[in-house]
C-alpha positions in Angstrom: -23.8 -0.6 -4.3 -20.7 -3.2 -4.9 -18.8 -4.3 -2.0 -15.2 -3.5 -2.4 -12.2 -5.7 -2.9 -9.3 -4.9 -0.2 -6.0 -5.8 -1.3 -5.1 -7.2 1.8 -7.6 -9.7 2.0 -5.7 -11.6 -0.8 -2.7 -12.0 1.0 -3.1 -14.7 2.9 -0.3 -14.9 6.3 0.5 -11.0 5.5 2.1 -10.9 8.9 3.4 -7.0 8.0 3.0 -4.3 10.9 1.4 -2.4 8.1 -1.1 -4.5 6.2 -0.7 -7.5 7.4 -4.1 -9.0 8.8 -2.3 -11.6 10.8 -1.1 -9.1 12.8 -3.1 -7.8 15.6 -0.8 -5.2 17.0 -0.2 -3.4 13.2 -1.4 -1.0 11.8 -4.2 -2.9 8.9 -4.5 -0.7 6.3 -7.1 -1.4 4.0 -7.0 -0.7 0.2 -9.0 -0.8 -2.9 -9.8 0.5 -6.5 -11.9 3.6 -6.8 -11.5 3.8 -11.2 -7.9 4.5 -11.9 -6.5 5.0 -8.2 -5.5 2.6 -5.1 -7.7 4.2 -2.4 -7.1 3.9 1.5 -8.5 5.4 4.6 -7.0 5.1 7.9 -7.8 6.1 11.4 -4.6 7.2 12.9 -4.7 7.0 17.0 -2.7 9.3 19.0 0.2 6.4 20.2 1.4 7.4 16.4 2.3 10.5 17.4 6.0 12.1 17.1 4.9 14.8 18.5 2.2 16.1 20.0 -1.4 15.5 17.7 1.1 15.1 14.8 1.4 12.0 12.9 5.0 10.0 12.7 6.6 10.7 9.8 8.1 7.0 10.0 4.3 6.0 10.4 3.5 8.1 7.1 5.6 6.8 5.3 4.9 3.1 6.6 1.5 3.3 5.4 2.3 5.1 1.8 4.5 1.8 1.7 2.4 -0.9 2.1 -0.5 0.8 0.4 1.5 1.1 -2.8 3.0 -2.7 -2.4 -0.8 -4.2 -2.2 -1.8 -1.2 -5.7 1.4 -3.0 -7.4 -0.2 -6.8 -6.0 -3.9 -5.3 -7.0 -3.1 -3.6 -10.5 -0.4 -6.8 -11.9 -3.9 -9.4 -11.3 -5.8 -6.3 -12.9 -3.3 -5.9 -16.2 -3.8 -10.1 -16.5 -7.7 -9.5 -15.9 -7.7 -12.0 -13.6 -9.4 -12.6 -9.8 -7.1 -11.4 -7.1 -7.8 -15.0 -5.6 -6.8 -16.9 -8.8 -3.3 -18.1 -9.2 -0.3 -17.3 -10.3 0.3 -15.2 -6.9 2.1 -11.8 -6.5 3.8 -10.3 -4.5 5.7 -7.3 -4.1 8.6 -5.2 -2.1 9.8 -1.9 -2.0 12.5 -1.0 -4.7 12.8 3.0 -4.6 10.4 5.7 -1.7 11.2 9.0 -2.1 8.6 10.8 0.2 8.0 14.4 0.3 6.6 15.7 3.9 4.8 18.8 2.8 2.8 19.9 6.1 2.3 18.7 9.3 -0.3 15.7 9.5 -3.1 15.6 12.2 -3.0 12.2 14.3 -6.9 13.0 15.0 -8.3 13.0 11.5 -9.1 10.9 9.0 -5.9 9.5 6.2 -6.6 9.0 2.9 -3.6 8.0 0.8 -4.1 7.7 -3.6 -1.9 5.6 -5.5 -1.3 6.0 -9.4 0.3 4.1 -11.1 2.6 6.2 -14.1 4.9 3.3 -15.2 4.6 -0.7 -15.3 6.2 -3.8 -17.1 6.6 -7.1 -16.0 8.8 -6.7 -12.8 8.8 -3.5 -12.0 5.4 -0.6 -11.8 6.9 2.7 -10.6 3.2 4.8 -8.8 2.8 7.6 -7.2 0.3 8.4 -3.8 -0.8 11.1 -1.7 -1.6 11.5 1.9 -4.5 13.8 2.7 -5.7 15.3 6.2 -8.9 17.0 5.7 -8.4 16.7 1.8 -5.2 18.6 2.4 -2.4 16.9 0.9 0.5 16.5 3.6 2.8 13.9 1.7 3.6 13.4 -1.6 5.3 9.7 -2.5 6.8 8.0 -5.6 7.5 4.4 -5.1 8.4 1.4 -7.1 7.4 -2.2 -6.4 9.7 -4.5 -7.5 7.9 -8.4 -8.1 9.9 -11.1 -5.8 7.5 -14.1 -5.4 5.5 -15.3 -8.3 3.7 -18.7 -7.6 3.8 -20.1 -11.1 8.1 -20.5 -10.7 10.0 -22.5 -8.3 13.5 -20.5 -8.4 16.0 -17.9 -6.4 13.6 -14.4 -7.4 11.4 -15.8 -5.3 12.1 -14.6 -1.7 9.4 -16.0 0.4 10.0 -19.3 0.0 
């Protein structure tokens, strides 16, 4: 069995609340490829509730958003047939996030996110993402990611410098 390569491990300096390895109080999700889908398993805690024993919708949006931005980055590297730790480095930000909350989501059960790329070009990647709890889809999203950083360029489009 090969070791999973988590997308977030290839984002040095990432202090994002949802996916940042360097945010000690954050959610610290971990995403990886499983065939053509990007998968993330995350165990919520009761402190992330909206109502007793039910996951807050904003937390659901955060993990969907972060999972998809990591997926966009990993997909861009995959399209160039190179490792995620090779240069140039890319980073993506959310341009659009449309979520349908379908059922309440428990804070007790493991969450599984699954993202699929549906359209892409050099700067924009569109994907779908499902959020499952107990193998039931409780939320679905369409997410648009825009490349905001490319280490090979030194111009104003690089938002993180």
